N, C-alpha and C positions, 0 to 999 in steps of 0.2 A: 438228416437225408430219409427219407420216408421212399419204403418200395411199394408199389401197388402192382396186384395181378392184375391181370384184364379178365373180366366177365362176360359171356354171350352180351350180348346189348350193347356192352361200356361205348362208349366214343372219346373222341376228345376233350367235348364241349361238355360233358358230364364227367369229368373225371376234372375237371378244370374250377369248374363249380364245386365240388365235393369241397377239393381241400385252400379253395377261395386265390388257387396259383395260373397267373393268363398261359392260356393254349400254347401262345410262340415261347415261354419259358421253358414250354415241358416240350414241344418236340426239338429246340433249343440243345436242351441237357442228354433227350434220348436220341442225336440225330437220326428221328424221320422226319426229316426233308423229302426222303428218297421212297417212304415208306406207304404205300395204297391208304394203307388202310391200318388201326391194329389192329390184335390177332387173341387168340383165348386162348390163356396161360399165357402171353407175352410179360416181362415186369418190363414198372414204369418209373423209372427214377421221380418223386416228386420233392424239388425244391422247399426249404425249411422258407416258409414264408417270415420270419426275426430271424435275427443272433444268436436265441437262446439255446441251440445248441447246438454254434458252433464247435462251442474247446474238443480242440482234439488231440488225439492220445496221443503227439511224442509226435520227437522231431526223426525220417528212416533217408535213405540215400534211394534215388530209383538209377536203373539203368537202362537203356534201350538198345539193340538191335533195328540197326535201318538198311536196305541196299540202296545204293548206290541208285538213282533212275532218271527223273530230267528236272532239269532246278523247279522250274514252278509245282511239280506234284515232291519236293523235298522240298517246298518252302510251306508248301500247306499241311504235311505233317507237320514241322517244324514249330508253326505255331497254333498244331492242334492239343501238341502233347504239355505235358508238366514235367522235367530230368533235372537229375543231378548230372548226369554223364547220357547222350550218344555212342553209339562203336556201330560207324563203321563196314559192314561186315562184308571183304572181308581183307586183307593183305593176304594172298596166301604163299607159302612158302616151295622153292624150287628146290631140288636135287644138291643146286649148285649155292645154294644156301644163299640167293636171293627171295627179296619180293618183291611178287607178281604186281603193279603200280595198281590203284585202283585209284576209281575217278572220283574226288572225296572232297574236291574244291571247296567247293557248293554247300555241301553240307557241313564244316569247321566255317566257313565265315557264318552262313547263318547262325547254324549253332551256338557259335560267339557271341550275338548278336540276341541272342533270348537267353544265352542266362546259364544253359549246357558246359559241362567239362570235355572237353572229346578224348576218347580212350581207344588206342589201335591196336583192332586184334589181327592175330595169325592165326592161322589154322594150319595145318596137315592135308588139303583140299585138291585133287589132284583131278582132273574132269570133271568136276561137279557132284564130286563124291570123295569123303574121308578115306586117302589112301593108307592106309600098313606100312605097305613097303615101306611107303615116302616116310612114315615114320619111323620106321625103322631103321633106315639106312642112316637119317640125321643122329637119330640117339643110336650109334653108336662107332660115329665121326666127328670124332674131337674136333679136325683140324675145319672140318664142315659148321660144324659149331660154331668156330669163333669166328668165321665167316657171316652166318649167318645174325654174332651179336651185335658185331658191329653194323651189318646196314641193319638191323631193329636197333642201336642208340641212331644213326644219319638220319633215318624219317621218325621218329621221334623230335629229332632238336629242328629240322625245316622244313614241317609239316607241325610245329606245337600244337603236339599233343600231351596230354598230361600224364598217362599212363598208359601200360601195356595188360593186356585181357590173353591171356593162350587161350586158344580153345582149341588140340588137338584133339580123336576118336577116335577109335578103332583103332587103338593101339596094339601092337601086340601082347598078350595077358606078359608074358616070361618079360617083355621088356619093362618092369613095373617099373624096377630100382633106375633103372636111368633114366626112365622120363622123370623119376623124383630128380633124381643129381641133376640131369637137364635141367630144371626149372629152377632146381639151387641158386648152379652157374649162376643161371642168365639174371635170377632175382639177385641176388647178390652184387651183379654188376649194372643191375639198374638202379641198387640202390645208393648205389656209390655217387652215382649222378641224378637223386633224386627222386626218382622214377617210381611209382607206387606197381604192385603188379597182383591183379586179381587172375583163377583161374577157371575156368568151368570145369561141371565136374557134372558126369549122368546122372543119374537117379539111382537108388539103391536103398533095399532098403537092413541089409548089414556089411559086413568085406566079403562081398561080393571077388578071386582071385582069377575065376578064370573065364575065358568068353571076351569077343573081340571089341564089345561096349565098352564092358564093364570092367574086367581084370586090371587094367592097369591102371586102373586112373584111386590109388591109394589116400582114401579120404585122410587119416591122421595126418600124417604124411604128406601130402598139400596143405594145410590146412594148415600145418605149425609155418610151414619156409613163403606163403602168399599172405602178404595183406589181408587179403579177400577173395572167398572163393564167387562163384554164381552156380545154384545148382539146377540143371534142365527136371527142374520139378514139370514136366507135357512129355507126352505124344506116345503113353498110355493106348490112346487110340492115336493110328496113326494112317498113312493112304494109303500103304497098302497090305493094311492086321483088318478085323473085323470091324466092325460099327460096335463104336462106347468112349464111352467123353473122357476128355484131349490130358485133362488133368483131375482125375481121382480125386475128392479131396482125404479122400480112406487111406489111401496109396500115396499125396504127398504127407499125410503124416507119419506113413511109416519111413517114408524116406529124413523127413526133419527129424523124429524120434530119433532116429540112429545117428544122423549127423550131427548132434546136438549134445552126442554123448562123445565125440572124437576131435569135433572143433567147438571152441571158441561161438555163440552164436552171436556176438558181436561182429566176428568175422565172415555172417553166411546171409548173401540176397541169394532169395527164395523168385523161383524164375516163376515165372505169368505167360500163358500167350493167350497171344491175341486174336487167335484162330479155332477155326472149325474144321469140320469135314461133311462133307456131301456124298454118304459113300451108294453107288448101286446094289443093289437086295438083287437075288441071292449071292454073299460074299463068296470069293471060289478063290480060294489060296492063291499066291499067283495071278490070279487072276485082273480083274481091273481094277484099277487104282482111284480112289477119292479125288471129290475134289477139291481142294484147299477153298474153305469161305471166308473172308468175315464177318461176324458179330450181322451185322447191317444188312450185310447178303441174303444171309440165315434169315430175319424175319420179310428181307421181301421172298424170298421164293415160300414160305409160313402161308404168305401173303394171299400168291400167286396161286398157289395150289388147296386153298382151302386148309390151310392144315393145325392139328390143338395143341399148343404148344403144352410137353409137355415138362414134369422136374425129377429128376432123378432123388430119391431127401439122401439115400449112400454115397453116389458117388459129389453128389451137390451140384448137380450140372442139367439144364436144359438141354429137351433133343427135342425131337420128332418125326414122325414117316409118311410120304406122302405117296402119291401117283404121279409124275411126270403125262406131259400130254401125248404119249405114246403109250399110257397104259403102263410103263413100268417102274417095279416100287422103287423108293431110298429110301437115305434112315441119314436122319443129318442129326449131330453131336458140338454144339457150342459153346461159349461162353455169354452170363449178362449180368446186370445188376446183384444178384443172387451169387451165383458164385464167384463173381469180383468181393464181394463182402466175404461171405468165406474165408473168401484166400487172403485177403486182410488182417479179419481176423487172427489169423497162425504167423499172420510177422510179428504181434503183440503180444501173443501165448505165448510165444520159443522168443522174444526179444529180440529177435534180429537184426539185422546193417539195415535190408531193404529190401527191396523187388528189383528182379531185372526181365523187361518182358522182349520179348519175339513174335512181331515184328512189326516194327511202329506203321508198316504201308498199307496195314489193317484196321482200315476207324472202325473205334470204341468209343461213342463219346461218350458210357458211363462210365468205361473204367475212371477216364481223369477225371467227370466228377466226384466218384467216389471217391477216390484215390486224393483230392486237395480237399473233401469235405470229411477225412478222418486222419491224416500225417499234414506236417508241415515239410517243404521236401526241402532237406540240406541241397544249397548249391555251394563248389567246389572254387577258390584262383588260381590262377595259374599263375 
């Protein structure tokens, strides 16, 4: 697989003739059916004409979080990705130790037919946000934990999930040891029933022990307890912050350098974003938030407004600026074949377990084509 950077005057016909690859294949591989024309600076994946360069680096695991939607949308998503695990997001815990039901039946049925293994995700989300008080109440009440653990086991069994993903965020930092104890008790229980456990971790370049987002996530302890961890190496650029790369490669490396120093690399799954943001300019703190977009939507915006796609060599991420129809300035950061390729290099460099995607509803054909050409994707059986 090669990457061609579009130059002014390029066309699909010219690129097709240059590389000897059918236009239809280039369009399919890059998801260009909805993009009206090529954009200068755009990265285009070019398939190999022969299988001589088809040797893959190794076998990895791939997880993908998915938000329940409609049957048609879920079926389309699942048919266009290649995963080890699929993780419907999410079963929210309650103050009574219950799990709020999730409309996951079609995802479970369709993903199993596709050969993907389902993972049950539990979160401390309340009213659409991770809730520190809810986490504290659960972590400080052992009888409540017992009820919650029973409900988790019941859901795993009745729904046919393979294992559990614990994604508790915004935990009070003073509850750090309580969270370690909670994960240990739950993991011991689930191991007795042959269920593996993975824990989601926020990204940090050293052992930050303060702050709502970072303080309670003890990399070393949780890495020892859990079967694997998912490090959410994204959201440096976030909807409420200033425009910047979502997952700048230099920041991702800094997190991985720390992570592999305290967690075995074979337990680590690196988070990869399938999303970008369109920020209104000028950026104003606590002002209007950026709009979430997919890779394909970013290309459609660039085509519509005649933008030139730049590439940041430090962040290893594409971006562009444009003026909308009302004359308002915008800045867009997203992911493309180049940035995905750099992230896959890190998986091999650090000998990681694999990758985990947020979030599958955002189409990114280049990612899946590159993933399959770079690695063999492990399959689990229940």
